[in-house]
N, C-alpha and C positions, 0 to 999 in steps of 0.2 A: 802452433798447430791445433785445432779443435779436436776434442775427443772423438767426434764422429769421423773425421778424417783419419785420425790415428788408428781406428778400429777398422776402416776400410782397407787401410794400407797392410795391418796385420792380417786381413781375411787374404789378400792378395798373396801374401807370403806363405800363408798356410797352404794354399792351393799349390803352390810351387814345392813346398816342402812335401806335401802327400804325394805328389807327382814322383818326386826324387825318391822319396820313400819306398813307394811301390817298385820303382826301377831297381833300387838297391835290393830289395827282397826277392826279385826276380833273378839278381845275379847271385844271391844266396843260394837259390833253389839250383842254378847252374852249378855253382860250386859244389854244391852237395852231391849231384848227380856225377861230377868229374872225380870228387873223392872216392864215391862209391867204385866207379869203374876202375879206378887206380889202386883200390885197397888202402887209401890213405886214412889216417884217423880224422874223425870229425872234428876234434878241438885242437887248436893251434894256439897254445899261449904265447908263443912268442910273436905270432902276427898280431894277437890282441894287443900285448903291450907296445907294439910298434905304433898302432893306431891310436892308442891312448896318449903315448908321448908326444905323437905329432898334434894331436888337439891341444894337449897341455902347452906346448910351445906357441901355439898361435891364437890361444884365446884370451892371453892378457889377464886383466883383473876378473874375468869371468870364467876362470879355469876351472874351478870346482863344479860350475853349472855345466859347463861343456862336456867335463868329465862323466856326470851323471847322465847326461843326454846320450852320448856314444856308449857308454857301459850298457846303458838300457836297449840301445840298437844293436849291439853285439850279443846281448842275450836273446833279443827277439830273433835275429838271424840264426842263433845256434838252435833256438827252439823249433824254427821252420825247418831248418837243416836235419835235425834229429828226425823229424816226422818223414822227411823223404829218405834219408839214410838207412834207418831202420835196421841198423847193424845188430849182431848177436849181443843179447843182453840177459845175463842169469834172472834178473827181477822180472822181465817180461815173460821169459819162459815160465817161471814159477807161477806168475799171474795167470797166464793164460791156461796152464794145467790146471790151477785151481777154478777157473771159470768152467771148464769143460767137466771136471770130475764130480762137480757137487749137484744135489738135487736142487730143483728151482726155488722151493720154500725152505726155509729153516725148520727144522723138526722140532716137535713139542715133547719128544720123549727120548729116553736113552739113560744109560747108567752114568751119574755125574758124581764127580769127587768134590767135596766142600771141606774146607778147613774149619774145625770147632765141633760143635755138637748140636743136638736139636735145640731150636730156638735162636740159634745165631743170625745175625743179619745176611750172611752168605746164604743160609737155608731160604730165607724170604727172597733173596735175589735169584736164587735158582729156581723156586716156584714160579717167578715172574718169566725167567727166560725159557724155561723148559717146563710147562705146567703139569705134564704126566711124567716128568723125570723121576728117576729111583735114585736116591741120595746115598752115598757112602761118606762117611766122616773120616778125617784124617787130623793129626795134631799140629801139622806145620804146612805152610804155604809149599815147601819143597816136596813133602809127601803128596800134596795133590798132583804136582808136576809128574812124580814118578809113578803115580797110579795111572795117569793116561800115557805116560811113556811106555810102560809095561804092556798097555792094553787092557788092563783090569776095568779101567773106566773109558768111556768114548770121550767125555768132556771134563773140564774143571772149571768150577766158579769161583772167582777171587776178586777181592777188592783192589782197585789200582788207584783211586784219588778220591779224596774228601773235599768239599768246597771250602771247609774251615781249616783243615789241618794239612792239606797239600797230598802230594803223591805218596803210594806206599812203595818206597824205593826196592824194598826186598823183592816185590813181585816183578817190577821193572828189571832187576839183575837177573832173576830167574828166566825171564823172557829172553834176555839177551844171551845168557849163557847156555841155555837149552834149546833156544832156537825153535820155540813153539810159535803158534799162530792164534791171533784172536779172530774169532768167528762171529761173535755177537757182543753187544754190551747193553747196560741199562743203568739208569739213575735211580736210586733207591732213597726216600726220605727217611733219616735216622732220627728218631726220637729216644733219647736216653732217659733212664729212670733210675733212681736209687732204690733197690730192693735189698729186703732184710727179712729175717724170721718173722712169724707173726708176732705183734705186740712189740716190737722193737722201735724205740723212738731215736730220732735224729741225735740228741745229746748223749745216747749211750754209745754211739758208733766210735770205734778207734781204729778199725781197719777197713779199708774199701779197696776191693779187686776189680780189676777189670783189663781189658786190652789196651794197649798203649796209644792205639788211635783214639779209642773212645776217651781215655783219660786226658789226652790233648784236645779233644773237642768240649770238654767239660772243665777247663782250666780256671774259669772265673768262679765256679760253685766250689771246686776244691780249694781254691785259695780262701774262700770265705769260711771254711771250717777251722782254719788255724792250724799251727804247728803240731797240736796233740794227735791228729789223724794221720795214720801210716797208709801211704798208697802203694799199693803191691801189683805191678803188672802180671798179667797171666796170658795164656795163649790165645784167648777168645772171651767175648762178653758172655756167652752162653755158659761156656767152662767156667767163669768167675761166679755166675748164678748157682751153678751145680756145687762149686765149693763151699759156698755160703750155706747154701741149704743142707749139704751134709756135715758142716763142721760142728754142729750143735752148739756154737757159741751165739751170745745175744749183743756181741760188741763189734760184730764185721758186717758189712754190706757190699753189694755188687753193683756196679753201673751196667745195666743191660737193658735189651728191649722188653717192652711192656708183656710180650708174649711169655717170657721166662718166668714170670710171677706165677701165672697158672701151671706151667709145665714143672716147676720145682717147688711149689707150695710156699712161695715168697709173698711179701706184701710190699705195695709201693709207699715209701717213706716220702720221697721228694719226687715230683712229676717234671718232665721236661726241663732238665737241668744242663742241656747242652747250650754252649755259649751262643749259638745262632739259631733264630727260627727258620732259617734257610739252609738247614744242614742236611746235605744231600752226598752219598757216596756213590761213585760209580763202580760198578762190577762188570768183570769182562768174563766171557765164557771162552775157554782156550781148547784147541785141538792139537794134535800131534803134526798134522799136515794142514796147509792153507786150503780154505773153501770159501768161495765166494758166493754167498746167496744172493737172492732177488731183494732189491731194496738197499744194497750196502752203499753207503754214501759217506763214509768216513775211512780215512787212512791213517794207521799209526806207523812211526818209524823210530829208530834210534840210529843217529849219525854222529860222525864227528868231522871236525874240519882243521885244517892248519890254524895255529896260534899265531896269526899275522893280521895286519890291518886290511879290512875288507873281506876277509875269507868268510864270515857268516853272512854278509851282504850279498856275497855271490851265490850263496845258496838260496837266500830269501829272494833274491832276483828272479830266480827260476821259476819261483812261485807266482811272483807278482805278474810276470810277462804273460802268464797263462790264465790270471784272474782267479788262482787258487786261494782260498781263505785259510789261513793258518789259525786254528782255535787254541792250539797250545804251543808253547816253546819254553822248555825248563832244561837248564844247564845242570849236569852232574858231574863231579870230579872223577877221572878215571883212576882206579885203584893202582897205586904204586907208580903213577905218572907224575911227571914234573909239571905241576900246575895245567894239565891236561884235562880238557872236558868233553864230554859227549853231551847230546841233546835228544830229548824226548820231543817229537814232533806229532802233532794231530792235524790233519787236513781235512778239511770239508769238501770232499771230492769223491767221485766215482772213477774207479780204473775203466769204465766203459766210456767216460767222456774224452773228446778228442784231445790229444796232447798230453793226457796225463800219464799215459804209459812211456812216452818219449821223455817226459819230464823226471819220472823216476828212474829211467835208464840214464839219464844225464847226471842225476844225484848219485847214483851208485858208482858211476865212473869217476866222479869228482870228489867223493868224500873217502877219507881214510878208513872210516867204519860206516858200513851201511847195513841196516837190518830192517828188512821189510817185516813189520809184525802183523800185518793183515789189512783187508778192507772187508767192512762189516757195517751191519746197521745198529744205530743207537735207538732203542726202543724203549 
C-alpha cells in the first residue's frame, strides 16, 4: 500500500475516532449529571481499573500504548465531569474568597518583614515588589513568618529559589507548616562580591563570612582559595558585611552585594565571584491569607502522592489534559517518613482559566497532602 493510501485510511479512522470520542464525552457529561443527582462520588477507581484491565486483555503486544490512550481518555472524561459536577471543594472555596477579597491591583506600599539587615538581597527584592514599602528586619526566616502572623507586618519577603543553588527548603517547610499564601514573586539578579576592610588584599584573607546560599553560589571561587581559608556561614549576606566591618580584623572578608560596600565602609577585593553569570534568586511576598491580584498567572502547590507505580503520572495527567504547563517539579523527603516524598509544583496558569479550578479540586481530592500556596504574578 502506498503512503498516500495509508494516510487516507488513517484520516478515515481519525474521523470515526473523533465521532466516537465526542459521543463518549457526551456520555461522560450524562454520567456526571447522574452522579450529582444521586449524590455519588465523582471518581470511581474500581470502574477505572476495570476499564484498563479490559483494554490490557484485548490489546496484545500494543497493551502499553492502549493503556496510555485509555488512561488519557479517562482523565479527559474526569476533567469534563469535574467541570459539570462542581461539588464542594475547600481549595475552590478558598480561591473564590481570595478573588473576592483583594484589591484589583497589587499594592505598592505596606509594612514588610525581611530577613537580614540593610543591604541584604531581600531588601532589594522588597524594593522591587513594594516600591514604597516600609521594611522591618528580622534575624530568621521563621521570625519573618511570625511578624506577619502576629499582624505586626502586612507582608513578608523571602528567597525561595536560586537558579544555581536550588530551592530554599527552609522557606518551603515554613510555607507548609504555617499555611501562608504567596501573593507576588520576582526574580532578582544576584551579583556577589568579596568585601573587606579598606586596604585588605586577597592574600591576607583567612576567614570569609556569608549566608550558606551565597557560599553555595560561589563554590568555584572559594575552592580556588585553598584549605587555608575558613568559610563561616551566617544569617545573611548583609549581616556578613556588617560582621566584617565591625570586627577590626584585616584577615576576614564577606561575600555580599555591592551595596554593602558603601553601607558598611568596605572595599571590593574581588568582583562577580558567583559561579554563574546567570545567577538569579526568586523572592516571594507572603501574606497571612491568600489574595489573588490582577495579572496572577502562576500557581504554587505542595502535594504528595502514593508511593506506587503510576501515582505521579496520575497527577501530571490531570495537568496535561488541560494543557497546563508545569514549570517546576521538585521532590522533598517527608521528615520521619519511610522514603515518602512531597512535591513542590509551580504551574503556569491562572485560576480564572476554564478548567483550572476543577483541576485543583481534583488534585486536592486525590492527593494525600495538598497545600495551595497561592496564585500570583511573577514580576
